[in-house]
N, C-alpha and C positions, 0 to 999 in steps of 0.2 A: 341320460349321466349321471353318475351318483357326485356325488358332495367330494368325496374321497377321487375319482377319479379328475373332478376340476384341479383338486386342488396339487394332484403330483403333477397333471402338464403346466402348470404355473411354475412349479418348481424348476421342473426342467427348461422352462425358458429364460434364456436370460435376461431381458427386458424386462422381465416381470418383477426381479428382485433390486435393479439398478435405477427401475424406469425408462423414461425416454433417453437414447443415448445421439449427442450430436455429433454428425460428421461435417468432415470439412469441404467447403465449395470450391476452396482454389490452394493449388498445389503451396506445398510450405516452401517459401524460397530461402536460400543459405548463405551465407554472410562471406562477403567479398574481402579479403586482405588489404590488395595493393591494387585499388579499386580509384579509376581519376586520374591526379596527377599535376602534370603540367606537362606541356606538349614539347614534341621533341625539337634539342637546338640546333640540329642540323651539321654536327660538326665532322673533320674527316678533311680530308684531301678532295683541294676543287680542281687543280691542274696537275697532271700526272706526266711524270716522265717513264718512259718505255725503255730498259738498258740493252734490249735486245735489236730492237730497231729505233735508229736515233731519227728516221723520218717522224716516227709518230710521236715525238715530243711534241707537246704542246706551248704554244707563242704565247708571252704576255704581255705586256703594256702596263707603266708605271700603273701604281695603285690598283692592279688586278691583287684578290685574295689567292694566294696558294695553298694554305693550310688552313682550318678554322680548331683549335686544340683548347683543351683546359690543362694547363701545366705545358711545360716545355718536351713534348714529345721531341717535336723538330726542333732545332736551332737553325737562327739566320745563319748564311752564309754569305756571296759574295752574289751584291744588287738587292737584297732583301732586307727588309725591318721587321722588329715582332713591334704589333702592337701593345696598349696594358690588360688585355684582356687575351694576351699569347695568340694573337693572328699573325701570320706570318703573309707579306705582301710584298709585290716586286716595287723594285723605285727606279728599275730602267727596262725598256725593252729588250726579248730576248727570249730564250726559252727554258723552260725549268730544267734543273739536274737536281738528283737527290744522291745525296752521297754520305758515307761512314769516315769516320775521324777517329783515332786511338784519342782517348782523354782519360787521363790517370791511369786507372787499372783495368776501363773497357773500352767500350765506344761509344761514341756520340753521334745521330743522325742528324746531317745539317740539310738546309735546303737554297740551294742558289741560283742566280739564273746568268747565263750566258750568255754574250751577244750575237754570235756566230754558231749556228748550228753544230758545228763540229767539233767545238771545243769542247773539254773536259774538266768536271772540278775532283778534286783542289785543283787550283791551276799552281804551276808550277812559276811563284815569282821571280826567281833568280833569273829563269832562263828566259821567259816572256814577259818581265815586268806586270807592272800592275794596271786590272782592266779599269778605265776610269768611263765613266758617264756623267756627264755634267749636265746634260738636259737641253744643250743650247742648240740652235738650228744653224747652217749654214746657211745665209742670204744669197750668197753668190749663186746658189745650185740654179740651175736653169730651169730644172721643174717647179722649183717655189716662184719662179716669179710671176706675175701679174700678166694673163694673156690680156691684151688688146683685142676690144669685140671690134669687129667690122659691119659698118652699117651696109645694108642691102637697099638700093634704090630701085 
């Protein structure tokens, strides 16, 4: 092989001009914008009310959380109160009801608890009177009387 032939093949090869080329052994990883962050706060409605089926409404006892929310998407109605983080919870035993009322120029969504399954909210207080729950127990109720234990011989 002549000197001229060796020079021409050397010029044709891209490795001869640049020297050795290093190739990647790992794939390039892209960047992620919203990666990590904090875990979910588990917000939302916890006790439901079904408008079509009254029997499917969920019962609550005092202290049960009905709605966890940021801000006031739902406002407290009858027998419920709002915590400082806008959590709505029951203050009386009963069944959950969601309803809307006209408020200024729009509507406002309310959550309430009715004492008996057939009631509706908002309550007509002029005709039915106020629904009161004091949390007191009737001590004369025979179901609450202590049972006497009979010893067997």
